[in-house]
C-alpha positions, 0 to 999 in steps of 0.5 A: 462847779467852782469848787470842782474847777479849783481842783483843775489848777495845774500846780507846776511851780513857776520861777521868774527873773529879768536880765539886765538887758530886759529879757524876762525869763520864766522857769517851770521845772518838772523833774519827772521826765528827763526832757527840757523845752526851750521857748523864746516868744518875741512881742511881734506878730502880723499886727505889728507889721508896717504898711508896705511890709505885709508878711514881714513878721512871717518872713523874718521867722524864716530868716531866723533859721538861716544861721547866726553869728556862730552858727552856720546855715542849717547847723541849728537844725543839725545840732538840735536833731543830733541831740535827739531833739525837735525844733520849730517856730511859728508866727501869730497875730501878736507874737513870733516864737521859736522852740526846741524839745530836747533831752535834759542834758542838751539844755545848754546847747539849746540856750546857746543856739537861741541866745546866738540868734537873738544877738546876731541872726544872718541877715544877708541878701542871699538869705533874704532872697531865698527865704522870700521865694520860700514864703512866696511858694508857701502862699501859693500852696497854702492859700492861692492854690488851695480851696478856701485857703484864705477863707475866713482867716485872711478874708474875714478880718478885712470885713470885720475891722478898720485898722491896718494892723487888723485888716491886712493880709499877714501872709503878705503880698508878693509886691511887699515881700519882693520889695523887702531889703536887707535894711528893712530886715535889719531895722525890723530885727533891731526894733522888735527882736530886742531882749527886752521885747522877749520872754524865755520860758524853760520847762522840764527837768531843770535845776533852777539855780543851775538853769539860771546861771546858764541863762545868764551865761548865754543871754546876759551878753546880748546887748540891751536895745529900746523896746517898742510899745505894745501895738494898739490893736484894739478898735471901737465896736461895730454899729452896723452889719458889714458884708462882702463877697469873695470868689474862689476858683478852687472851692467845690461848694459855697461857704459863709463866715459870720464874725462878731466882736467879743470882749477884750481877751486880756482886760475883760478876761471873764466875759471873754471866757463866756465867749469861748464856751459859747463857741464850743456849745455852738459847734463842737461835737454832734450834740452841739447847737449848730451841728444838730440844726444845720447838719442833722435837722435842717440839712443845709450844711455840709460842715460847720464850726465856730471858734474864737480867735483866728489862729485856733488858740483863744488864749494867746491873742489881744484885742481885737478878736472875733467869734467866728462861725463858718458854714460850708453849704450845698449850692442849692441852699440859699446863704440867707437860709444858713445865716438865718438858722445860725442867728436863731440858734444864737438867739435861742441861747441869748433868750433861753440860756443854757442848761447847766448839764449841757454847759458842764458837758462843754466845759468837761471837753474844753478842760480835757483839751487843755489838760492834754496839752499840758501833759507834754513838757513842750505844750506846757512851756509854750502855754506858760510862755504865751500867758507871760507874754500876753497876760503878764502871768505864766501861771494863768496857763495852769489855771485856764481849765479851772477858770473855764470850769467856773463859768456860769450859764449866765455868762454864756447867755450874756456872750450869746446876747453880744452876738447881735445880728445887727453888728455881724461881719459876713463874708460869703464865698462863692465858687467861681463861675458857680451857681449861687 
């Protein structure tokens, strides 16, 4: 299996250099398509927010699209789209990113735009107020007025963890958002948006020497600033069961989420890979353990899923994180019956292990997903950037499929043994006013 996995390594060349202001630059040239991707990953996410400023990382992502020193409001979007490109940004637990995909001849345009807002975004009272309103509306639509809107990604961490970094609502409270000031935003920018706190990753149709000249031309003049230390988000492992109950006025049926701590995604990567494949084995596809048990055999669930990481990508997070199993079930089915079945299926893997053929099917599906992502220049560039920021090695993104293929049945069995019923974090969701 290891030999087969070696063939899955993506052998795209990776070049890197660092500017005098501390900006780390990764180039991943691919001359086969006339497209380039430009991404800037800042080492600041929801877990970096100070108390009293929940939601600030996401709010600041919005502010970064409101213009900069030489780019009027809305001009960033117009210039990218006029070149035939697309753009976006996103906020995660451990980073915030901004990216464009454009025809190769528009590379310098994208570099100018990203460098200009790295140097001087338009942080004004008007921009801050209107973006606070935008974020509040986003929260209303995506969380407050949507069934299961906060379940479990915003609610389970409050049960599973202890530190403010890991437990607070990264979308933000209205009180914290509304009390934010221009000074707060300016301080946040100076602290976390320093060039030395970022990775610039470029992929696609690049001439390495010419691209380096362009990067130095546009990003070199951005002033260096002090770089904050990496946030310490690891926590001691739990020693007992933790549980909570929430009510949801919008939810049509009850649900339960079970979360277990998993090995450090960076420092204990091989053990972590066992947990990633265990989640896939438990829930992905009609032949998965929990799909068969809960949906087809016992018929006690409406839907189930298991995953590692709260944002859907297990490979772009630092410690601490969870393997989560969430199950939506009929109101007539007691939650205790659901959780007992989940624990039994995990115990079966922990005791009996996993057949090599079953594991190979799970690995093949996971590898295919990674390789499909790498097919696009933008997908590959974003993966390289995340790997450089989180793991210090962009090349890891190209090795993931091979590393997963090399995971053994024993590693998955060990991962299952780590999902102890005695240390689970359990969040029960009940429809408001409904029967249990």
